[in-house]
All heavy atoms as TSV, in Angstrom:
chain	resi	resn	atom	element	x	y	z
A	1	MET	N	N	133.517	104.952	110.397
A	1	MET	CA	C	134.318	105.069	109.187
A	1	MET	C	C	135.555	105.915	109.476
A	1	MET	O	O	135.459	106.977	110.065
A	1	MET	CB	C	133.477	105.785	108.133
A	1	MET	CG	C	133.367	105.031	106.857
A	1	MET	SD	S	132.726	106.071	105.586
A	1	MET	CE	C	131.181	105.295	105.306
A	2	ASP	N	N	136.697	105.447	109.060
A	2	ASP	CA	C	137.883	106.266	109.244
A	2	ASP	C	C	138.016	107.249	108.075
A	2	ASP	O	O	137.270	107.202	107.110
A	2	ASP	CB	C	139.131	105.403	109.402
A	2	ASP	CG	C	139.405	104.543	108.175
A	2	ASP	OD1	O	138.751	104.763	107.140
A	2	ASP	OD2	O	140.286	103.675	108.254
A	3	SER	N	N	138.988	108.138	108.149
A	3	SER	CA	C	139.107	109.206	107.150
A	3	SER	C	C	139.495	108.666	105.771
A	3	SER	O	O	139.085	109.215	104.761
A	3	SER	CB	C	140.111	110.262	107.602
A	3	SER	OG	O	141.401	109.689	107.689
A	4	ALA	N	N	140.275	107.565	105.693
A	4	ALA	CA	C	140.660	106.999	104.395
A	4	ALA	C	C	139.441	106.415	103.685
A	4	ALA	O	O	139.279	106.583	102.484
A	4	ALA	CB	C	141.728	105.929	104.572
A	5	ALA	N	N	138.577	105.735	104.412
A	5	ALA	CA	C	137.375	105.160	103.808
A	5	ALA	C	C	136.416	106.263	103.386
A	5	ALA	O	O	135.745	106.165	102.374
A	5	ALA	CB	C	136.701	104.213	104.792
A	6	ARG	N	N	136.346	107.317	104.173
A	6	ARG	CA	C	135.460	108.424	103.848
A	6	ARG	C	C	135.928	109.133	102.582
A	6	ARG	O	O	135.147	109.573	101.763
A	6	ARG	CB	C	135.420	109.401	105.017
A	6	ARG	CG	C	134.139	110.189	105.064
A	6	ARG	CD	C	134.039	111.092	106.280
A	6	ARG	NE	N	134.369	110.396	107.512
A	6	ARG	CZ	C	135.150	110.908	108.469
A	6	ARG	NH1	N	135.674	112.094	108.322
A	6	ARG	NH2	N	135.410	110.244	109.556
A	7	ARG	N	N	137.246	109.244	102.411
A	7	ARG	CA	C	137.804	109.906	101.235
A	7	ARG	C	C	137.518	109.132	99.951
A	7	ARG	O	O	137.231	109.703	98.924
A	7	ARG	CB	C	139.315	110.067	101.398
A	7	ARG	CG	C	139.707	111.508	101.447
A	7	ARG	CD	C	141.191	111.656	101.484
A	7	ARG	NE	N	141.562	112.152	102.803
A	7	ARG	CZ	C	142.560	111.736	103.516
A	7	ARG	NH1	N	143.362	110.806	103.071
A	7	ARG	NH2	N	142.809	112.243	104.688
A	8	SER	N	N	137.583	107.819	99.991
A	8	SER	CA	C	137.412	107.010	98.791
A	8	SER	C	C	135.947	106.760	98.456
A	8	SER	O	O	135.641	106.216	97.414
A	8	SER	CB	C	138.144	105.680	98.940
A	8	SER	OG	O	137.534	104.930	99.967
A	9	SER	N	N	135.019	107.140	99.320
A	9	SER	CA	C	133.619	106.854	99.070
A	9	SER	C	C	132.931	107.907	98.207
A	9	SER	O	O	131.764	107.765	97.902
A	9	SER	CB	C	132.866	106.717	100.408
A	9	SER	OG	O	132.831	107.978	101.055
A	10	GLY	N	N	133.640	108.971	97.806
A	10	GLY	CA	C	133.042	110.017	96.989
A	10	GLY	C	C	132.750	109.549	95.584
A	10	GLY	O	O	133.397	108.647	95.058
A	11	GLY	N	N	131.762	110.158	94.957
A	11	GLY	CA	C	131.395	109.790	93.602
A	11	GLY	C	C	132.243	110.530	92.581
A	11	GLY	O	O	133.210	111.227	92.905
A	12	LEU	N	N	131.865	110.373	91.341
A	12	LEU	CA	C	132.592	110.988	90.231
A	12	LEU	C	C	132.552	112.510	90.324
A	12	LEU	O	O	133.581	113.179	90.200
A	12	LEU	CB	C	131.986	110.523	88.903
A	12	LEU	CG	C	132.580	111.163	87.642
A	12	LEU	CD1	C	134.031	110.740	87.480
A	12	LEU	CD2	C	131.767	110.791	86.435
A	13	PHE	N	N	131.360	113.067	90.557
A	13	PHE	CA	C	131.235	114.518	90.619
A	13	PHE	C	C	131.996	115.107	91.809
A	13	PHE	O	O	132.553	116.190	91.722
A	13	PHE	CB	C	129.765	114.930	90.684
A	13	PHE	CG	C	129.037	114.671	89.397
A	13	PHE	CD1	C	127.987	113.783	89.357
A	13	PHE	CD2	C	129.421	115.299	88.228
A	13	PHE	CE1	C	127.325	113.529	88.176
A	13	PHE	CE2	C	128.769	115.062	87.039
A	13	PHE	CZ	C	127.715	114.164	87.006
A	14	GLU	N	N	132.013	114.382	92.882
A	14	GLU	CA	C	132.749	114.853	94.051
A	14	GLU	C	C	134.251	114.864	93.775
A	14	GLU	O	O	134.955	115.786	94.175
A	14	GLU	CB	C	132.431	113.963	95.252
A	14	GLU	CG	C	132.825	114.588	96.570
A	14	GLU	CD	C	132.292	113.775	97.734
A	14	GLU	OE1	O	131.135	113.318	97.666
A	14	GLU	OE2	O	133.059	113.593	98.694
A	15	GLY	N	N	134.738	113.868	93.044
A	15	GLY	CA	C	136.153	113.833	92.674
A	15	GLY	C	C	136.514	114.962	91.725
A	15	GLY	O	O	137.555	115.603	91.886
A	16	ILE	N	N	135.661	115.203	90.737
A	16	ILE	CA	C	135.908	116.316	89.818
A	16	ILE	C	C	135.875	117.640	90.572
A	16	ILE	O	O	136.705	118.526	90.342
A	16	ILE	CB	C	134.869	116.298	88.674
A	16	ILE	CG1	C	135.094	115.077	87.786
A	16	ILE	CG2	C	134.935	117.571	87.852
A	16	ILE	CD1	C	134.010	114.847	86.767
A	17	TYR	N	N	134.917	117.780	91.466
A	17	TYR	CA	C	134.813	118.999	92.276
A	17	TYR	C	C	136.087	119.220	93.079
A	17	TYR	O	O	136.602	120.340	93.135
A	17	TYR	CB	C	133.603	118.888	93.206
A	17	TYR	CG	C	133.427	120.074	94.114
A	17	TYR	CD1	C	132.843	121.234	93.645
A	17	TYR	CD2	C	133.841	120.032	95.438
A	17	TYR	CE1	C	132.674	122.331	94.473
A	17	TYR	CE2	C	133.677	121.106	96.280
A	17	TYR	CZ	C	133.093	122.258	95.793
A	17	TYR	OH	O	132.939	123.335	96.615
A	18	ARG	N	N	136.612	118.149	93.689
A	18	ARG	CA	C	137.834	118.288	94.482
A	18	ARG	C	C	139.023	118.687	93.612
A	18	ARG	O	O	139.843	119.498	94.013
A	18	ARG	CB	C	138.153	116.984	95.213
A	18	ARG	CG	C	137.626	116.984	96.610
A	18	ARG	CD	C	138.190	115.833	97.402
A	18	ARG	NE	N	137.094	114.879	97.629
A	18	ARG	CZ	C	137.096	113.636	97.210
A	18	ARG	NH1	N	138.126	113.128	96.610
A	18	ARG	NH2	N	136.064	112.869	97.438
A	19	VAL	N	N	139.115	118.135	92.388
A	19	VAL	CA	C	140.241	118.449	91.510
A	19	VAL	C	C	140.155	119.888	91.008
A	19	VAL	O	O	141.136	120.617	90.998
A	19	VAL	CB	C	140.291	117.460	90.316
A	19	VAL	CG1	C	141.261	117.926	89.252
A	19	VAL	CG2	C	140.653	116.076	90.799
A	20	VAL	N	N	138.963	120.310	90.601
A	20	VAL	CA	C	138.805	121.642	90.007
A	20	VAL	C	C	138.847	122.738	91.064
A	20	VAL	O	O	139.432	123.799	90.847
A	20	VAL	CB	C	137.480	121.706	89.201
A	20	VAL	CG1	C	137.178	123.118	88.761
A	20	VAL	CG2	C	137.564	120.787	88.005
A	21	MET	N	N	138.245	122.493	92.205
A	21	MET	CA	C	138.116	123.549	93.218
A	21	MET	C	C	139.282	123.599	94.207
A	21	MET	O	O	139.263	124.404	95.118
A	21	MET	CB	C	136.812	123.357	93.997
A	21	MET	CG	C	135.582	123.450	93.131
A	21	MET	SD	S	135.367	125.069	92.398
A	21	MET	CE	C	134.753	125.948	93.795
A	22	ARG	N	N	140.274	122.770	93.999
A	22	ARG	CA	C	141.381	122.745	94.950
A	22	ARG	C	C	142.142	124.064	94.978
A	22	ARG	O	O	142.485	124.573	96.036
A	22	ARG	CB	C	142.337	121.609	94.607
A	22	ARG	CG	C	143.433	121.420	95.629
A	22	ARG	CD	C	144.188	120.189	95.332
A	22	ARG	NE	N	143.227	119.073	95.406
A	22	ARG	CZ	C	143.540	117.865	95.808
A	22	ARG	NH1	N	144.767	117.601	96.139
A	22	ARG	NH2	N	142.647	116.915	95.846
A	23	ARG	N	N	142.381	124.633	93.813
A	23	ARG	CA	C	143.108	125.901	93.739
A	23	ARG	C	C	142.323	126.869	92.879
A	23	ARG	O	O	141.674	126.485	91.918
A	23	ARG	CB	C	144.485	125.679	93.117
A	23	ARG	CG	C	145.337	124.726	93.943
A	23	ARG	CD	C	146.680	124.553	93.350
A	23	ARG	NE	N	147.343	125.859	93.346
A	23	ARG	CZ	C	148.571	126.058	92.903
A	23	ARG	NH1	N	149.249	125.061	92.429
A	23	ARG	NH2	N	149.101	127.247	92.925
A	24	ASN	N	N	142.399	128.129	93.213
A	24	ASN	CA	C	141.669	129.155	92.474
A	24	ASN	C	C	142.156	129.244	91.032
A	24	ASN	O	O	141.359	129.445	90.112
A	24	ASN	CB	C	141.820	130.503	93.171
A	24	ASN	CG	C	140.872	131.529	92.611
A	24	ASN	OD1	O	139.715	131.218	92.349
A	24	ASN	ND2	N	141.359	132.738	92.412
A	25	SER	N	N	143.454	129.076	90.799
A	25	SER	CA	C	143.974	129.167	89.434
A	25	SER	C	C	143.421	128.054	88.549
A	25	SER	O	O	143.117	128.273	87.382
A	25	SER	CB	C	145.505	129.109	89.457
A	25	SER	OG	O	145.947	127.901	90.038
A	26	VAL	N	N	143.247	126.857	89.097
A	26	VAL	CA	C	142.680	125.752	88.330
A	26	VAL	C	C	141.205	126.031	88.039
A	26	VAL	O	O	140.728	125.802	86.922
A	26	VAL	CB	C	142.836	124.419	89.092
A	26	VAL	CG1	C	142.135	123.287	88.369
A	26	VAL	CG2	C	144.302	124.102	89.291
A	27	TYR	N	N	140.491	126.573	89.005
A	27	TYR	CA	C	139.081	126.888	88.829
A	27	TYR	C	C	138.888	127.958	87.744
A	27	TYR	O	O	138.052	127.803	86.857
A	27	TYR	CB	C	138.492	127.372	90.156
A	27	TYR	CG	C	137.053	127.793	90.078
A	27	TYR	CD1	C	136.055	126.862	89.846
A	27	TYR	CD2	C	136.683	129.122	90.235
A	27	TYR	CE1	C	134.728	127.240	89.767
A	27	TYR	CE2	C	135.370	129.509	90.157
A	27	TYR	CZ	C	134.388	128.562	89.926
A	27	TYR	OH	O	133.086	128.950	89.845
A	28	VAL	N	N	139.674	129.010	87.785
A	28	VAL	CA	C	139.561	130.085	86.796
A	28	VAL	C	C	139.928	129.563	85.409
A	28	VAL	O	O	139.261	129.871	84.419
A	28	VAL	CB	C	140.439	131.292	87.199
A	28	VAL	CG1	C	140.531	132.306	86.083
A	28	VAL	CG2	C	139.893	131.930	88.464
A	29	THR	N	N	140.970	128.751	85.307
A	29	THR	CA	C	141.356	128.161	84.026
A	29	THR	C	C	140.247	127.267	83.491
A	29	THR	O	O	139.940	127.291	82.291
A	29	THR	CB	C	142.655	127.359	84.181
A	29	THR	OG1	O	143.673	128.224	84.687
A	29	THR	CG2	C	143.096	126.765	82.862
A	30	PHE	N	N	139.621	126.476	84.365
A	30	PHE	CA	C	138.519	125.607	83.978
A	30	PHE	C	C	137.348	126.418	83.442
A	30	PHE	O	O	136.752	126.071	82.414
A	30	PHE	CB	C	138.091	124.773	85.196
A	30	PHE	CG	C	136.934	123.863	84.935
A	30	PHE	CD1	C	137.119	122.684	84.235
A	30	PHE	CD2	C	135.675	124.182	85.402
A	30	PHE	CE1	C	136.050	121.833	83.996
A	30	PHE	CE2	C	134.611	123.342	85.159
A	30	PHE	CZ	C	134.802	122.160	84.458
A	31	ILE	N	N	137.012	127.518	84.085
A	31	ILE	CA	C	135.895	128.365	83.658
A	31	ILE	C	C	136.202	129.018	82.313
A	31	ILE	O	O	135.364	129.023	81.399
A	31	ILE	CB	C	135.593	129.443	84.721
A	31	ILE	CG1	C	135.090	128.799	86.007
A	31	ILE	CG2	C	134.593	130.462	84.198
A	31	ILE	CD1	C	133.799	128.037	85.864
A	32	ILE	N	N	137.408	129.561	82.144
A	32	ILE	CA	C	137.774	130.238	80.893
A	32	ILE	C	C	137.821	129.236	79.742
A	32	ILE	O	O	137.310	129.497	78.650
A	32	ILE	CB	C	139.098	130.998	81.054
A	32	ILE	CG1	C	138.890	132.186	81.988
A	32	ILE	CG2	C	139.640	131.461	79.716
A	32	ILE	CD1	C	140.150	132.908	82.383
A	33	ALA	N	N	138.436	128.083	79.960
A	33	ALA	CA	C	138.498	127.063	78.907
A	33	ALA	C	C	137.099	126.546	78.567
A	33	ALA	O	O	136.774	126.345	77.390
A	33	ALA	CB	C	139.395	125.908	79.350
A	34	GLY	N	N	136.255	126.360	79.564
A	34	GLY	CA	C	134.891	125.918	79.317
A	34	GLY	C	C	134.088	126.938	78.533
A	34	GLY	O	O	133.324	126.581	77.631
A	35	ALA	N	N	134.269	128.217	78.851
A	35	ALA	CA	C	133.564	129.270	78.114
A	35	ALA	C	C	134.047	129.321	76.670
A	35	ALA	O	O	133.243	129.459	75.739
A	35	ALA	CB	C	133.772	130.611	78.798
A	36	PHE	N	N	135.343	129.196	76.466
A	36	PHE	CA	C	135.887	129.235	75.108
A	36	PHE	C	C	135.393	128.049	74.284
A	36	PHE	O	O	134.919	128.216	73.161
A	36	PHE	CB	C	137.426	129.241	75.163
A	36	PHE	CG	C	138.071	129.246	73.818
A	36	PHE	CD1	C	138.099	130.390	73.046
A	36	PHE	CD2	C	138.650	128.091	73.315
A	36	PHE	CE1	C	138.682	130.394	71.792
A	36	PHE	CE2	C	139.243	128.081	72.065
A	36	PHE	CZ	C	139.261	129.240	71.303
A	37	LEU	N	N	135.482	126.853	74.841
A	37	LEU	CA	C	135.047	125.660	74.109
A	37	LEU	C	C	133.534	125.657	73.902
A	37	LEU	O	O	133.054	125.250	72.843
A	37	LEU	CB	C	135.493	124.407	74.848
A	37	LEU	CG	C	137.008	124.192	74.900
A	37	LEU	CD1	C	137.347	122.996	75.769
A	37	LEU	CD2	C	137.583	124.036	73.511
A	38	GLY	N	N	132.794	126.130	74.878
A	38	GLY	CA	C	131.343	126.216	74.731
A	38	GLY	C	C	130.946	127.197	73.647
A	38	GLY	O	O	130.026	126.943	72.861
A	39	GLU	N	N	131.640	128.320	73.591
A	39	GLU	CA	C	131.363	129.318	72.554
A	39	GLU	C	C	131.648	128.756	71.172
A	39	GLU	O	O	130.879	128.980	70.233
A	39	GLU	CB	C	132.202	130.577	72.809
A	39	GLU	CG	C	131.923	131.718	71.866
A	39	GLU	CD	C	132.815	131.726	70.638
A	39	GLU	OE1	O	133.921	131.146	70.709
A	39	GLU	OE2	O	132.403	132.292	69.614
A	40	ARG	N	N	132.748	128.035	71.043
A	40	ARG	CA	C	133.095	127.429	69.752
A	40	ARG	C	C	132.050	126.398	69.331
A	40	ARG	O	O	131.668	126.332	68.167
A	40	ARG	CB	C	134.475	126.774	69.824
A	40	ARG	CG	C	135.621	127.702	70.139
A	40	ARG	CD	C	135.979	128.573	69.004
A	40	ARG	NE	N	136.509	127.751	67.938
A	40	ARG	CZ	C	137.015	128.210	66.828
A	40	ARG	NH1	N	137.086	129.492	66.622
A	40	ARG	NH2	N	137.451	127.408	65.900
A	41	ALA	N	N	131.584	125.589	70.273
A	41	ALA	CA	C	130.588	124.566	69.964
A	41	ALA	C	C	129.261	125.194	69.547
A	41	ALA	O	O	128.635	124.753	68.570
A	41	ALA	CB	C	130.385	123.648	71.175
A	42	VAL	N	N	128.822	126.224	70.250
A	42	VAL	CA	C	127.567	126.893	69.909
A	42	VAL	C	C	127.693	127.591	68.559
A	42	VAL	O	O	126.785	127.517	67.721
A	42	VAL	CB	C	127.159	127.886	71.017
A	42	VAL	CG1	C	126.027	128.791	70.562
A	42	VAL	CG2	C	126.766	127.132	72.272
A	43	ASP	N	N	128.822	128.245	68.311
A	43	ASP	CA	C	129.036	128.927	67.032
A	43	ASP	C	C	129.008	127.938	65.878
A	43	ASP	O	O	128.369	128.190	64.850
A	43	ASP	CB	C	130.373	129.672	67.064
A	43	ASP	CG	C	130.618	130.482	65.809
A	43	ASP	OD1	O	129.706	131.218	65.391
A	43	ASP	OD2	O	131.726	130.381	65.250
A	44	TYR	N	N	129.658	126.806	66.027
A	44	TYR	CA	C	129.676	125.777	64.984
A	44	TYR	C	C	128.265	125.235	64.741
A	44	TYR	O	O	127.837	125.093	63.599
A	44	TYR	CB	C	130.622	124.647	65.388
A	44	TYR	CG	C	130.663	123.509	64.394
A	44	TYR	CD1	C	131.402	123.611	63.225
A	44	TYR	CD2	C	129.957	122.337	64.627
A	44	TYR	CE1	C	131.443	122.563	62.311
A	44	TYR	CE2	C	129.988	121.292	63.715
A	44	TYR	CZ	C	130.732	121.418	62.564
A	44	TYR	OH	O	130.754	120.390	61.663
A	45	GLY	N	N	127.546	124.952	65.809
A	45	GLY	CA	C	126.202	124.416	65.680
A	45	GLY	C	C	125.237	125.377	65.014
A	45	GLY	O	O	124.457	124.994	64.142
A	46	VAL	N	N	125.287	126.643	65.400
A	46	VAL	CA	C	124.403	127.641	64.804
A	46	VAL	C	C	124.757	127.854	63.341
A	46	VAL	O	O	123.871	127.998	62.493
A	46	VAL	CB	C	124.467	128.960	65.597
A	46	VAL	CG1	C	123.787	130.090	64.855
A	46	VAL	CG2	C	123.837	128.779	66.970
A	47	HIS	N	N	126.051	127.848	63.019
A	47	HIS	CA	C	126.484	128.019	61.629
A	47	HIS	C	C	125.974	126.871	60.757
A	47	HIS	O	O	125.451	127.103	59.658
A	47	HIS	CB	C	128.012	128.109	61.564
A	47	HIS	CG	C	128.549	128.325	60.193
A	47	HIS	ND1	N	128.442	129.520	59.536
A	47	HIS	CD2	C	129.185	127.491	59.348
A	47	HIS	CE1	C	128.987	129.415	58.336
A	47	HIS	NE2	N	129.450	128.184	58.202
A	48	LYS	N	N	126.111	125.643	61.232
A	48	LYS	CA	C	125.635	124.496	60.466
A	48	LYS	C	C	124.109	124.522	60.323
A	48	LYS	O	O	123.577	124.194	59.261
A	48	LYS	CB	C	126.069	123.180	61.123
A	48	LYS	CG	C	127.533	122.914	60.978
A	48	LYS	CD	C	127.894	122.753	59.516
A	48	LYS	CE	C	129.344	122.488	59.327
A	48	LYS	NZ	N	129.750	122.487	57.931
A	49	LEU	N	N	123.398	124.908	61.360
A	49	LEU	CA	C	121.946	125.012	61.296
A	49	LEU	C	C	121.525	126.083	60.288
A	49	LEU	O	O	120.602	125.872	59.493
A	49	LEU	CB	C	121.380	125.339	62.677
A	49	LEU	CG	C	119.869	125.447	62.793
A	49	LEU	CD1	C	119.221	124.097	62.516
A	49	LEU	CD2	C	119.491	125.950	64.170
A	50	TRP	N	N	122.209	127.217	60.281
A	50	TRP	CA	C	121.905	128.293	59.335
A	50	TRP	C	C	122.158	127.829	57.903
A	50	TRP	O	O	121.338	128.080	57.021
A	50	TRP	CB	C	122.753	129.528	59.657
A	50	TRP	CG	C	122.355	130.719	58.856
A	50	TRP	CD1	C	121.427	131.652	59.181
A	50	TRP	CD2	C	122.891	131.112	57.582
A	50	TRP	NE1	N	121.347	132.588	58.184
A	50	TRP	CE2	C	122.226	132.292	57.194
A	50	TRP	CE3	C	123.851	130.575	56.746
A	50	TRP	CZ2	C	122.509	132.928	56.001
A	50	TRP	CZ3	C	124.122	131.219	55.548
A	50	TRP	CH2	C	123.457	132.385	55.193
A	51	GLU	N	N	123.281	127.146	57.671
A	51	GLU	CA	C	123.571	126.642	56.326
A	51	GLU	C	C	122.532	125.614	55.893
A	51	GLU	O	O	122.110	125.612	54.733
A	51	GLU	CB	C	124.964	126.006	56.279
A	51	GLU	CG	C	126.074	127.008	56.211
A	51	GLU	CD	C	127.429	126.347	56.047
A	51	GLU	OE1	O	127.538	125.125	56.277
A	51	GLU	OE2	O	128.367	127.057	55.687
A	52	TYR	N	N	122.119	124.741	56.783
A	52	TYR	CA	C	121.124	123.717	56.464
A	52	TYR	C	C	119.789	124.357	56.080
A	52	TYR	O	O	119.121	123.917	55.153
A	52	TYR	CB	C	120.949	122.781	57.663
A	52	TYR	CG	C	119.871	121.746	57.468
A	52	TYR	CD1	C	120.086	120.638	56.665
A	52	TYR	CD2	C	118.635	121.878	58.092
A	52	TYR	CE1	C	119.102	119.687	56.480
A	52	TYR	CE2	C	117.644	120.933	57.916
A	52	TYR	CZ	C	117.883	119.838	57.108
A	52	TYR	OH	O	116.901	118.899	56.929
A	53	ASN	N	N	119.380	125.402	56.794
A	53	ASN	CA	C	118.103	126.054	56.531
A	53	ASN	C	C	118.140	126.975	55.316
A	53	ASN	O	O	117.075	127.366	54.825
A	53	ASN	CB	C	117.650	126.856	57.743
A	53	ASN	CG	C	117.156	125.960	58.844
A	53	ASN	OD1	O	116.612	124.907	58.596
A	53	ASN	ND2	N	117.373	126.380	60.083
A	54	ASN	N	N	119.311	127.350	54.826
A	54	ASN	CA	C	119.410	128.303	53.733
A	54	ASN	C	C	120.062	127.725	52.485
A	54	ASN	O	O	120.595	128.469	51.666
A	54	ASN	CB	C	120.180	129.544	54.194
A	54	ASN	CG	C	119.379	130.344	55.181
A	54	ASN	OD1	O	118.307	130.815	54.870
A	54	ASN	ND2	N	119.896	130.475	56.391
A	55	VAL	N	N	120.018	126.426	52.314
A	55	VAL	CA	C	120.580	125.803	51.120
A	55	VAL	C	C	119.805	126.297	49.904
A	55	VAL	O	O	118.577	126.305	49.887
A	55	VAL	CB	C	120.508	124.265	51.220
A	55	VAL	CG1	C	120.873	123.615	49.901
A	55	VAL	CG2	C	121.421	123.771	52.318
A	56	GLY	N	N	120.540	126.742	48.887
A	56	GLY	CA	C	119.928	127.242	47.672
A	56	GLY	C	C	119.657	128.730	47.688
A	56	GLY	O	O	119.328	129.307	46.664
A	57	LYS	N	N	119.798	129.369	48.830
A	57	LYS	CA	C	119.536	130.801	48.946
A	57	LYS	C	C	120.822	131.602	49.133
A	57	LYS	O	O	120.775	132.816	49.135
A	57	LYS	CB	C	118.629	131.072	50.146
A	57	LYS	CG	C	117.323	130.351	50.110
A	57	LYS	CD	C	116.578	130.582	51.405
A	57	LYS	CE	C	115.459	129.591	51.565
A	57	LYS	NZ	N	114.856	129.671	52.880
A	58	ARG	N	N	121.916	130.924	49.291
A	58	ARG	CA	C	123.178	131.612	49.548
A	58	ARG	C	C	123.838	132.056	48.249
A	58	ARG	O	O	123.533	131.562	47.176
A	58	ARG	CB	C	124.133	130.688	50.315
A	58	ARG	CG	C	123.588	130.253	51.654
A	58	ARG	CD	C	124.505	129.294	52.346
A	58	ARG	NE	N	124.716	128.131	51.502
A	58	ARG	CZ	C	125.795	127.355	51.559
A	58	ARG	NH1	N	126.724	127.605	52.410
A	58	ARG	NH2	N	125.904	126.324	50.767
A	59	TYR	N	N	124.745	133.003	48.353
A	59	TYR	CA	C	125.476	133.523	47.209
A	59	TYR	C	C	126.224	132.405	46.491
A	59	TYR	O	O	126.262	132.359	45.262
A	59	TYR	CB	C	126.455	134.600	47.689
A	59	TYR	CG	C	127.227	135.269	46.588
A	59	TYR	CD1	C	126.676	136.297	45.858
A	59	TYR	CD2	C	128.527	134.868	46.278
A	59	TYR	CE1	C	127.379	136.917	44.847
A	59	TYR	CE2	C	129.235	135.473	45.268
A	59	TYR	CZ	C	128.658	136.498	44.555
A	59	TYR	OH	O	129.367	137.092	43.555
A	60	GLU	N	N	126.820	131.502	47.257
A	60	GLU	CA	C	127.595	130.413	46.666
A	60	GLU	C	C	126.727	129.426	45.894
A	60	GLU	O	O	127.208	128.702	45.031
A	60	GLU	CB	C	128.354	129.641	47.747
A	60	GLU	CG	C	129.387	130.452	48.486
A	60	GLU	CD	C	128.791	131.202	49.672
A	60	GLU	OE1	O	127.723	130.811	50.163
A	60	GLU	OE2	O	129.394	132.193	50.095
A	61	ASP	N	N	125.436	129.382	46.180
A	61	ASP	CA	C	124.545	128.408	45.549
A	61	ASP	C	C	123.976	128.882	44.215
A	61	ASP	O	O	123.352	128.100	43.506
A	61	ASP	CB	C	123.385	128.078	46.486
A	61	ASP	CG	C	123.860	127.422	47.770
A	61	ASP	OD1	O	124.934	126.800	47.740
A	61	ASP	OD2	O	123.164	127.543	48.785
A	62	ILE	N	N	124.160	130.143	43.874
A	62	ILE	CA	C	123.612	130.678	42.630
A	62	ILE	C	C	124.711	130.616	41.576
A	62	ILE	O	O	125.700	131.343	41.651
A	62	ILE	CB	C	123.105	132.115	42.830
A	62	ILE	CG1	C	122.061	132.132	43.944
A	62	ILE	CG2	C	122.533	132.661	41.540
A	62	ILE	CD1	C	121.640	133.507	44.381
A	63	PRO	N	N	124.583	129.749	40.563
A	63	PRO	CA	C	125.702	129.511	39.635
A	63	PRO	C	C	125.997	130.688	38.704
A	63	PRO	O	O	127.139	130.879	38.316
A	63	PRO	CB	C	125.269	128.290	38.843
A	63	PRO	CG	C	123.790	128.239	38.964
A	63	PRO	CD	C	123.439	128.878	40.268
A	64	THR	N	N	125.008	131.479	38.312
A	64	THR	CA	C	125.262	132.531	37.322
A	64	THR	C	C	125.604	133.867	37.963
A	64	THR	O	O	125.924	134.815	37.261
A	64	THR	CB	C	124.025	132.734	36.421
A	64	THR	OG1	O	122.904	133.090	37.250
A	64	THR	CG2	C	123.724	131.482	35.634
A	65	LEU	N	N	125.547	133.973	39.274
A	65	LEU	CA	C	125.827	135.232	39.934
A	65	LEU	C	C	127.313	135.560	39.864
A	65	LEU	O	O	128.157	134.733	40.138
A	65	LEU	CB	C	125.387	135.151	41.395
A	65	LEU	CG	C	125.166	136.464	42.122
A	65	LEU	CD1	C	124.067	137.250	41.431
A	65	LEU	CD2	C	124.794	136.219	43.552
A	66	GLY	N	N	127.612	136.745	39.415
A	66	GLY	CA	C	129.003	137.176	39.340
A	66	GLY	C	C	129.705	136.784	38.054
A	66	GLY	O	O	130.879	137.053	37.894
A	67	GLN	N	N	128.998	136.159	37.142
A	67	GLN	CA	C	129.598	135.777	35.873
A	67	GLN	C	C	129.079	136.683	34.762
A	67	GLN	O	O	127.890	137.012	34.732
A	67	GLN	CB	C	129.283	134.326	35.535
A	67	GLN	CG	C	129.837	133.330	36.522
A	67	GLN	CD	C	129.427	131.918	36.154
A	67	GLN	OE1	O	128.736	131.695	35.168
A	67	GLN	NE2	N	129.861	130.970	36.963
A	68	ARG	N	N	129.943	137.079	33.887
A	68	ARG	CA	C	129.530	137.913	32.751
A	68	ARG	C	C	128.961	137.044	31.656
A	68	ARG	O	O	129.412	135.923	31.436
A	68	ARG	CB	C	130.719	138.684	32.202
A	68	ARG	CG	C	131.186	139.760	33.124
A	68	ARG	CD	C	132.199	140.572	32.399
A	68	ARG	NE	N	132.150	141.906	32.960
A	68	ARG	CZ	C	132.789	142.922	32.465
A	68	ARG	NH1	N	133.548	142.761	31.398
A	68	ARG	NH2	N	132.698	144.090	33.007
A	69	GLN	N	N	127.985	137.588	30.968
A	69	GLN	CA	C	127.435	136.898	29.817
A	69	GLN	C	C	128.426	136.965	28.668
A	69	GLN	O	O	129.082	137.998	28.463
A	69	GLN	CB	C	126.115	137.550	29.392
A	69	GLN	CG	C	125.035	137.445	30.453
A	69	GLN	CD	C	124.650	135.991	30.743
A	69	GLN	OE1	O	124.690	135.160	29.854
A	69	GLN	NE2	N	124.326	135.717	31.981
A	70	PRO	N	N	128.571	135.927	27.900
A	70	PRO	CA	C	129.527	135.979	26.766
A	70	PRO	C	C	129.082	137.007	25.726
A	70	PRO	O	O	127.900	137.098	25.392
A	70	PRO	CB	C	129.501	134.573	26.192
A	70	PRO	CG	C	128.319	133.905	26.794
A	70	PRO	CD	C	127.920	134.654	27.998
A	71	GLU	N	N	130.026	137.832	25.306
A	71	GLU	CA	C	129.727	138.840	24.295
A	71	GLU	C	C	129.760	138.221	22.917
A	71	GLU	O	O	130.640	137.448	22.588
A	71	GLU	CB	C	130.738	139.984	24.391
A	71	GLU	CG	C	130.628	140.722	25.710
A	71	GLU	CD	C	131.646	141.847	25.789
A	71	GLU	OE1	O	132.202	142.238	24.774
A	71	GLU	OE2	O	131.858	142.327	26.915
A	72	GLU	N	N	128.788	138.586	22.093
A	72	GLU	CA	C	128.717	138.014	20.749
A	72	GLU	C	C	129.217	138.980	19.724
A	72	GLU	O	O	129.170	140.112	19.742
A	72	GLU	CB	C	127.281	137.622	20.431
A	72	GLU	CG	C	126.847	136.492	21.342
A	72	GLU	CD	C	125.428	136.073	21.024
A	72	GLU	OE1	O	125.054	136.050	19.859
A	72	GLU	OE2	O	124.725	135.753	21.995
């Protein structure tokens, strides 16, 4: 196999690895962006799960809370 054939025989993960690991700045940017996006996804998921499990128990779900009774 010559070097051109060897280069094109890599799989998807090998291609991504070559693109991300080529320069340290790209690798660090990839890690920071991945951590930020991962944190946002986990935060959104946990928030939705908490809201789903606490329907009817939240402050917003109680209609008379915070309202004054009409004075007669």
